[in-house]
TITI-797993 format. One record per residue (C-alpha): residue number from 1; z negated, y negated, x negated. Coordinates in nm, 2 decimals. Each point is the difference from the previous one (the first is absolute). Layout:
N
<NUM; <Z; Y; X>>
...
//
This chain:
378
<1; <-11.35; -11.37; -10.98>>
<2; <0.07; -0.25; 0.29>>
<3; <0.31; -0.12; -0.18>>
<4; <0.12; 0.41; -0.01>>
<5; <-0.08; 0.07; 0.36>>
<6; <0.21; -0.32; 0.11>>
<7; <0.27; 0.12; -0.21>>
<8; <0.02; 0.37; 0.10>>
<9; <-0.08; -0.07; 0.37>>
<10; <0.29; -0.21; 0.05>>
<11; <0.25; 0.22; -0.22>>
<12; <-0.16; 0.34; 0.20>>
<13; <0.05; -0.20; 0.34>>
<14; <0.34; -0.13; -0.07>>
<15; <0.13; 0.34; -0.15>>
<16; <-0.13; 0.26; 0.21>>
<17; <0.00; -0.22; 0.34>>
<18; <0.20; -0.30; 0.03>>
<19; <0.33; 0.14; -0.17>>
<20; <0.03; 0.24; 0.27>>
<21; <0.09; -0.22; 0.31>>
<22; <0.27; -0.18; -0.22>>
<23; <0.12; 0.33; -0.09>>
<24; <0.00; 0.14; 0.34>>
<25; <0.33; -0.08; 0.12>>
<26; <0.18; 0.09; -0.31>>
<27; <-0.18; 0.35; -0.02>>
<28; <0.13; 0.06; 0.37>>
<29; <0.33; -0.10; -0.05>>
<30; <0.08; 0.19; -0.33>>
<31; <-0.20; 0.32; 0.11>>
<32; <0.09; 0.03; 0.37>>
<33; <-0.35; 0.03; 0.06>>
<34; <-0.12; -0.19; 0.30>>
<35; <-0.26; -0.31; -0.02>>
<36; <-0.23; 0.15; 0.23>>
<37; <-0.04; 0.36; -0.22>>
<38; <-0.04; -0.21; -0.33>>
<39; <-0.24; -0.24; 0.12>>
<40; <-0.22; 0.31; 0.10>>
<41; <-0.02; 0.11; -0.35>>
<42; <-0.13; -0.35; -0.09>>
<43; <-0.22; 0.03; 0.27>>
<44; <-0.15; 0.34; -0.09>>
<45; <-0.06; -0.14; -0.34>>
<46; <-0.23; -0.26; 0.16>>
<47; <-0.18; 0.28; 0.14>>
<48; <-0.05; 0.22; -0.27>>
<49; <-0.15; -0.30; -0.22>>
<50; <-0.24; -0.05; 0.27>>
<51; <-0.12; 0.37; -0.01>>
<52; <0.01; 0.01; -0.37>>
<53; <-0.21; -0.32; 0.01>>
<54; <-0.29; 0.17; 0.11>>
<55; <-0.05; 0.25; -0.31>>
<56; <0.15; -0.28; -0.21>>
<57; <-0.33; -0.24; 0.14>>
<58; <-0.23; 0.25; -0.13>>
<59; <0.14; 0.04; -0.32>>
<60; <-0.02; -0.39; -0.05>>
<61; <-0.35; 0.00; 0.09>>
<62; <-0.09; 0.24; -0.27>>
<63; <0.24; -0.10; -0.29>>
<64; <0.16; -0.35; 0.09>>
<65; <0.38; -0.06; 0.01>>
<66; <0.12; 0.07; -0.35>>
<67; <0.09; 0.35; 0.02>>
<68; <0.11; -0.01; 0.40>>
<69; <0.23; -0.30; -0.04>>
<70; <0.15; 0.12; -0.29>>
<71; <0.08; 0.34; 0.13>>
<72; <0.14; -0.17; 0.33>>
<73; <0.26; -0.17; -0.25>>
<74; <0.08; 0.30; -0.18>>
<75; <0.04; 0.18; 0.33>>
<76; <0.22; -0.28; 0.15>>
<77; <0.28; 0.02; -0.26>>
<78; <0.13; 0.39; 0.07>>
<79; <-0.05; -0.12; 0.37>>
<80; <0.24; -0.27; -0.04>>
<81; <0.24; 0.21; -0.18>>
<82; <-0.02; 0.23; 0.25>>
<83; <0.10; -0.24; 0.24>>
<84; <0.29; -0.15; -0.20>>
<85; <0.14; 0.39; -0.05>>
<86; <-0.07; 0.11; 0.36>>
<87; <0.32; 0.18; 0.11>>
<88; <-0.16; 0.13; 0.36>>
<89; <-0.21; -0.17; 0.23>>
<90; <-0.27; 0.26; -0.01>>
<91; <-0.01; -0.08; -0.40>>
<92; <0.01; -0.34; 0.06>>
<93; <-0.33; 0.01; 0.27>>
<94; <-0.19; 0.19; -0.28>>
<95; <0.05; -0.23; -0.27>>
<96; <-0.14; -0.27; 0.27>>
<97; <-0.31; 0.22; 0.05>>
<98; <-0.06; 0.03; -0.37>>
<99; <0.03; -0.40; -0.03>>
<100; <-0.25; -0.02; 0.27>>
<101; <-0.25; 0.20; -0.25>>
<102; <0.10; -0.27; -0.27>>
<103; <-0.06; -0.27; 0.25>>
<104; <-0.38; 0.13; 0.08>>
<105; <-0.04; -0.04; -0.39>>
<106; <0.15; -0.34; -0.05>>
<107; <0.00; -0.23; 0.30>>
<108; <-0.28; -0.22; 0.13>>
<109; <-0.26; 0.25; 0.07>>
<110; <-0.10; 0.13; -0.37>>
<111; <0.06; -0.41; -0.11>>
<112; <-0.24; -0.10; 0.25>>
<113; <-0.25; 0.28; -0.07>>
<114; <0.01; -0.15; -0.37>>
<115; <-0.04; -0.36; 0.07>>
<116; <-0.29; 0.10; 0.22>>
<117; <-0.19; 0.16; -0.24>>
<118; <0.10; -0.19; -0.34>>
<119; <0.00; -0.36; 0.18>>
<120; <-0.36; 0.07; 0.22>>
<121; <-0.08; -0.30; 0.19>>
<122; <0.32; -0.19; -0.14>>
<123; <0.23; 0.27; 0.18>>
<124; <0.15; -0.24; 0.27>>
<125; <0.15; -0.19; -0.29>>
<126; <0.15; 0.28; -0.20>>
<127; <0.11; 0.16; 0.34>>
<128; <0.17; -0.34; 0.11>>
<129; <0.17; -0.03; -0.35>>
<130; <0.16; 0.35; 0.03>>
<131; <0.12; -0.04; 0.33>>
<132; <0.11; -0.33; -0.06>>
<133; <0.24; 0.16; -0.27>>
<134; <0.09; 0.33; 0.17>>
<135; <0.10; -0.20; 0.29>>
<136; <0.29; -0.15; -0.19>>
<137; <0.13; 0.37; -0.06>>
<138; <0.28; -0.05; 0.26>>
<139; <0.10; -0.32; -0.10>>
<140; <0.06; 0.14; -0.37>>
<141; <0.12; 0.34; 0.08>>
<142; <0.20; -0.05; 0.30>>
<143; <0.26; -0.20; -0.15>>
<144; <-0.04; 0.16; -0.32>>
<145; <0.10; 0.30; 0.19>>
<146; <0.27; -0.15; 0.17>>
<147; <0.17; -0.10; -0.35>>
<148; <-0.03; 0.33; -0.15>>
<149; <0.12; 0.16; 0.28>>
<150; <0.33; -0.24; 0.02>>
<151; <0.07; 0.11; -0.37>>
<152; <-0.11; 0.39; 0.02>>
<153; <-0.03; 0.23; 0.32>>
<154; <-0.34; 0.08; 0.15>>
<155; <-0.06; 0.29; -0.22>>
<156; <0.04; -0.18; -0.32>>
<157; <-0.22; -0.27; 0.13>>
<158; <-0.26; 0.25; 0.05>>
<159; <0.03; 0.09; -0.34>>
<160; <-0.04; -0.32; -0.12>>
<161; <-0.30; -0.08; 0.19>>
<162; <-0.15; 0.32; -0.12>>
<163; <0.02; -0.08; -0.35>>
<164; <-0.11; -0.33; 0.04>>
<165; <-0.31; 0.13; 0.19>>
<166; <-0.05; 0.27; -0.29>>
<167; <-0.02; -0.23; -0.30>>
<168; <-0.20; -0.26; 0.20>>
<169; <-0.26; 0.13; 0.21>>
<170; <-0.07; 0.34; -0.23>>
<171; <-0.12; -0.19; -0.27>>
<172; <-0.16; -0.29; 0.15>>
<173; <-0.17; 0.24; 0.22>>
<174; <-0.13; 0.20; -0.31>>
<175; <-0.09; -0.26; -0.23>>
<176; <-0.09; -0.27; 0.21>>
<177; <-0.26; 0.15; 0.22>>
<178; <-0.23; 0.12; -0.28>>
<179; <-0.32; -0.20; 0.09>>
<180; <-0.32; 0.21; 0.06>>
<181; <-0.03; 0.12; 0.37>>
<182; <-0.34; -0.16; 0.13>>
<183; <-0.25; 0.24; 0.13>>
<184; <-0.16; -0.13; 0.32>>
<185; <-0.33; 0.14; 0.12>>
<186; <0.05; 0.24; 0.30>>
<187; <-0.21; -0.09; 0.31>>
<188; <-0.06; 0.27; 0.26>>
<189; <0.05; -0.23; 0.29>>
<190; <0.31; -0.06; -0.09>>
<191; <0.14; 0.38; -0.08>>
<192; <0.37; 0.02; 0.09>>
<193; <-0.02; 0.31; 0.21>>
<194; <-0.26; -0.20; 0.22>>
<195; <0.20; -0.32; -0.02>>
<196; <0.33; 0.17; 0.13>>
<197; <-0.19; 0.16; 0.31>>
<198; <-0.18; -0.29; 0.09>>
<199; <0.11; -0.21; 0.29>>
<200; <0.05; -0.32; -0.17>>
<201; <0.26; 0.17; -0.22>>
<202; <0.16; 0.16; 0.28>>
<203; <0.03; -0.33; 0.21>>
<204; <0.13; -0.17; -0.34>>
<205; <0.28; 0.28; -0.03>>
<206; <0.10; -0.05; 0.35>>
<207; <0.04; -0.36; -0.02>>
<208; <0.17; -0.04; -0.34>>
<209; <0.27; 0.28; 0.13>>
<210; <0.06; -0.22; 0.33>>
<211; <0.02; -0.32; -0.21>>
<212; <0.24; 0.17; -0.26>>
<213; <0.20; 0.11; 0.28>>
<214; <0.06; -0.33; 0.15>>
<215; <0.03; -0.17; -0.32>>
<216; <0.28; 0.22; -0.14>>
<217; <0.18; 0.03; 0.30>>
<218; <0.04; -0.39; 0.04>>
<219; <0.12; 0.01; -0.37>>
<220; <0.31; 0.24; 0.08>>
<221; <0.06; -0.11; 0.35>>
<222; <0.02; -0.38; -0.08>>
<223; <0.36; -0.02; -0.04>>
<224; <0.08; 0.18; 0.33>>
<225; <-0.22; -0.22; 0.18>>
<226; <0.17; -0.33; -0.15>>
<227; <0.36; 0.13; 0.01>>
<228; <-0.08; 0.11; 0.36>>
<229; <-0.12; -0.38; 0.04>>
<230; <0.33; -0.13; -0.12>>
<231; <-0.04; -0.05; -0.39>>
<232; <0.26; 0.13; -0.24>>
<233; <-0.14; 0.31; -0.20>>
<234; <0.04; -0.20; -0.30>>
<235; <-0.22; -0.29; 0.14>>
<236; <-0.24; 0.30; 0.11>>
<237; <0.02; 0.13; -0.34>>
<238; <-0.13; -0.34; -0.13>>
<239; <-0.28; 0.01; 0.23>>
<240; <-0.13; 0.33; -0.08>>
<241; <0.05; -0.11; -0.37>>
<242; <-0.23; -0.32; 0.07>>
<243; <-0.28; 0.19; 0.14>>
<244; <-0.03; 0.18; -0.35>>
<245; <-0.04; -0.35; -0.11>>
<246; <-0.29; 0.00; 0.28>>
<247; <-0.16; 0.34; -0.12>>
<248; <-0.03; -0.18; -0.37>>
<249; <-0.18; -0.31; 0.16>>
<250; <-0.22; 0.21; 0.20>>
<251; <-0.12; 0.20; -0.28>>
<252; <-0.08; -0.32; -0.20>>
<253; <-0.26; -0.12; 0.26>>
<254; <-0.14; 0.32; 0.01>>
<255; <-0.27; -0.07; -0.24>>
<256; <-0.12; -0.31; 0.15>>
<257; <-0.02; 0.20; 0.36>>
<258; <-0.23; 0.22; -0.15>>
<259; <-0.23; -0.25; -0.15>>
<260; <-0.01; -0.15; 0.36>>
<261; <-0.02; 0.31; 0.22>>
<262; <-0.17; 0.33; 0.06>>
<263; <0.16; 0.30; 0.01>>
<264; <0.00; 0.05; 0.35>>
<265; <0.12; -0.38; 0.08>>
<266; <0.29; 0.04; -0.23>>
<267; <0.10; 0.32; 0.10>>
<268; <0.02; -0.08; 0.36>>
<269; <0.17; -0.37; -0.11>>
<270; <0.24; 0.12; -0.17>>
<271; <0.14; 0.29; 0.25>>
<272; <-0.03; -0.27; 0.31>>
<273; <0.23; -0.23; -0.19>>
<274; <0.24; 0.28; -0.06>>
<275; <-0.02; 0.07; 0.39>>
<276; <0.06; -0.33; 0.08>>
<277; <0.27; -0.06; -0.20>>
<278; <0.16; 0.36; 0.08>>
<279; <-0.03; -0.12; 0.38>>
<280; <0.15; -0.34; -0.06>>
<281; <0.31; 0.14; -0.15>>
<282; <0.03; 0.20; 0.29>>
<283; <-0.01; -0.24; 0.27>>
<284; <0.12; -0.34; -0.19>>
<285; <0.37; -0.02; 0.06>>
<286; <0.10; -0.26; -0.23>>
<287; <0.08; -0.22; -0.19>>
<288; <0.11; 0.21; -0.27>>
<289; <-0.21; -0.23; -0.26>>
<290; <-0.35; 0.08; 0.21>>
<291; <0.13; 0.38; 0.00>>
<292; <0.02; -0.03; -0.38>>
<293; <-0.32; -0.18; -0.04>>
<294; <-0.15; 0.30; 0.21>>
<295; <0.14; 0.25; -0.26>>
<296; <-0.15; -0.21; -0.28>>
<297; <-0.35; 0.01; 0.18>>
<298; <0.06; 0.40; 0.05>>
<299; <0.05; 0.02; -0.38>>
<300; <-0.32; -0.17; -0.03>>
<301; <-0.21; 0.25; 0.19>>
<302; <0.18; 0.29; -0.14>>
<303; <-0.10; -0.14; -0.36>>
<304; <-0.35; -0.06; 0.09>>
<305; <-0.02; 0.36; 0.18>>
<306; <0.10; 0.18; -0.33>>
<307; <-0.31; -0.17; -0.16>>
<308; <-0.22; 0.09; 0.30>>
<309; <0.09; 0.36; -0.03>>
<310; <-0.04; 0.00; -0.37>>
<311; <-0.37; -0.13; 0.00>>
<312; <-0.10; 0.16; 0.34>>
<313; <-0.19; 0.30; -0.17>>
<314; <-0.15; -0.23; -0.28>>
<315; <-0.09; -0.25; 0.28>>
<316; <-0.21; 0.29; 0.16>>
<317; <-0.10; 0.30; -0.20>>
<318; <0.00; -0.17; -0.35>>
<319; <0.25; 0.10; -0.31>>
<320; <-0.14; 0.36; -0.06>>
<321; <0.21; 0.21; 0.17>>
<322; <0.27; -0.24; 0.07>>
<323; <0.31; 0.24; -0.10>>
<324; <-0.10; 0.28; 0.20>>
<325; <-0.07; -0.20; 0.35>>
<326; <0.29; -0.21; -0.05>>
<327; <0.23; 0.28; -0.06>>
<328; <-0.16; 0.14; 0.36>>
<329; <0.05; -0.31; 0.18>>
<330; <0.39; -0.07; -0.18>>
<331; <0.10; 0.36; 0.16>>
<332; <0.01; -0.12; 0.38>>
<333; <0.07; -0.36; -0.11>>
<334; <0.33; 0.12; -0.19>>
<335; <0.10; 0.21; 0.26>>
<336; <-0.01; -0.22; 0.29>>
<337; <0.17; -0.27; -0.24>>
<338; <0.28; 0.24; -0.09>>
<339; <0.06; 0.08; 0.40>>
<340; <-0.03; -0.36; 0.07>>
<341; <0.35; -0.11; -0.05>>
<342; <0.15; 0.30; 0.18>>
<343; <-0.24; -0.05; 0.31>>
<344; <0.09; -0.36; 0.04>>
<345; <0.38; 0.07; 0.05>>
<346; <-0.10; 0.29; 0.26>>
<347; <-0.22; -0.24; 0.20>>
<348; <0.30; -0.25; -0.01>>
<349; <0.19; 0.25; 0.20>>
<350; <-0.28; 0.05; 0.22>>
<351; <-0.08; -0.35; 0.06>>
<352; <0.34; -0.14; -0.01>>
<353; <-0.03; -0.22; -0.28>>
<354; <-0.19; -0.09; -0.32>>
<355; <-0.18; -0.30; 0.19>>
<356; <-0.24; 0.25; 0.20>>
<357; <-0.05; 0.20; -0.32>>
<358; <-0.14; -0.29; -0.18>>
<359; <-0.21; -0.07; 0.30>>
<360; <-0.13; 0.38; -0.02>>
<361; <-0.07; -0.03; -0.39>>
<362; <-0.20; -0.30; 0.07>>
<363; <-0.23; 0.17; 0.27>>
<364; <-0.02; 0.30; -0.25>>
<365; <-0.14; -0.28; -0.27>>
<366; <-0.28; -0.11; 0.22>>
<367; <-0.08; 0.31; 0.06>>
<368; <-0.03; 0.07; -0.34>>
<369; <-0.20; -0.34; -0.04>>
<370; <-0.25; 0.13; 0.23>>
<371; <-0.04; 0.32; -0.12>>
<372; <-0.06; -0.18; -0.36>>
<373; <-0.32; -0.16; 0.11>>
<374; <-0.15; 0.32; 0.04>>
<375; <0.09; 0.12; -0.33>>
<376; <-0.26; -0.15; -0.21>>
<377; <-0.31; 0.26; -0.05>>
<378; <-0.36; -0.14; 0.01>>
//
C-alpha cells in the first residue's frame, strides 16, 4: 500500500501540477492567450481542490481512500484531455476546474488520511516516505515534460501524460488500496463539529495559513530576489533546485524531531526557523554562496512544514476524524498558498524590491509561530 501511494503521488503531482509550468510558455505562444489568463485557470484548480477537499474528507473518514482516489484518477483523464483539446480560454479554464476536482481525490490529503489511519503510531515514518518520493515529482516530470514538448506540441504532450496517468494510477488505486479500513472508536470529546468550532482549531488554521503564505511566497519569489542581487537567472534557478534538495533533507529528519519534541515546541521551532531564514535572505546582500545556502535552508524549513501540517490534526485531536478536519484546515491554507506568488510580486512593486518583501514574509512567519503556540488544546 505504501509503495502504491508513493508511486501514484509522484505521478499525480508530476502530471497534474509540475507539467504545467514547463508547458506554460508554449501554451501562451501557440494560443495567443496571456500568461496571466492561463495561470489564472491553473490557480482556480487549486481553489476547487481545496473546496472539494471538505466533502472528500468526510468520505475518507467513513469509507477509506480506495474509491476516492480511484475516482480522482478517473476524473483526471478527461480533464487532461479537455485541456489538450481546448480551443478557447473559457474551455481551457473549465478543464482546469475539472482537474481541481481530480486533485482533491489524488493529491496529499487523501494519501495522508490513508497513511494516518492505516499506520497509526507509525504514521510519521509512512508520511515521510510518501512526501520524500512525491518531492521528486518536479525532478522527474519537469524534464520529462520538456522532452515530450520538444518532439510534440503541448496538446499532444498533455494527451501522452493523460494516457500514462490512466494506465498507472487508476489500476494502482483500484487494486493496491484494498486493505480493510480500520474502524476507530468515536469519542464525544473529539467530535469534529466541536473541534472545528474550538479556539485551538481556529488559531491553528490562522497560523498554518499565515505560514503557508510565507513559505510558498518565498518559493516563487526566490529567483527574482536572487537576480535582483546580481545572480544570473540560471544560477538563481540552480539555487531554487538546491532548495528542493534541502526539502528532502528536512523531511528525513522529521521523525527524530517528533521523538524529541512536543507538538507545540516543534511547530513553533519550525516556523521560527523559517522566519529567520526568510528574513536573512531579505537582509543579507551576499555573497552568492551565502544566498544559495539560505535557499537550501529555506527548502529544509519548507520540507518540514509539509509534515508539520500533515500531522497537525492527529497530534492534537487523534485520527478519528482526520479526513474531515484536515479538509477544513486545507481550505484556507490552500487559498493563501495560491495567492502567495501573486501577492509577493505585488508587494515587490509597492515596497520597491524583493528584499523588503522577504523581510515582511519573515515577520508573517514570526506571527504564525506565535499563534501556533496557542493551537494545542488542553
